[in-house]
C-alpha positions, 0 to 999 in steps of 0.5 A: 071291818068291825063295829065297836059299840059301847054304852056309858052313862049320858053324863060321860058323853062329852068326855068319851067324845073328847077321848075319841077325837084325841084318837083321831077317829074320823066318824063315830055316832052316839044314840041316846038310850034308856037302861031298865034293869033290876040292878039300877038301885045297886049301881053306885055310879047312878044319881038320885034322879036315875034311881027315882025315875027307874031307868038310867039315861045312857048313850051308845057309841058306834064306830066302824073301823078295820080289825086292827084299829078296833083292837088298838082303840080298845087297848087305848081305852083300857090304858087311859085314865078317862072316867068312863073306864069301868063304867060301861060295857062294850061289844064288837061285831063283824061287818059283812058289808059297809058303804055309803048310799 
């Protein structure tokens, strides 16, 4: 099992959610976060509000899938015409144990 994590601007949450639902994912989670960076003022994707307050409202996606499903999902994202493409970051980590409590 692996966990895919992505971070995109909050304004893209609904679009990302719709895309993930179109991929027939059973479960995925969003967490609201704030990005603080010295590069904030140079980011052309930011709103005037983001630049004034000094942080960027972001959402972090976490989804747990088997190894092949993660690869396929990432490939589908990269091939898609979704507006979050090129506007976020992602990473994949191994899951040693997973279950329900």
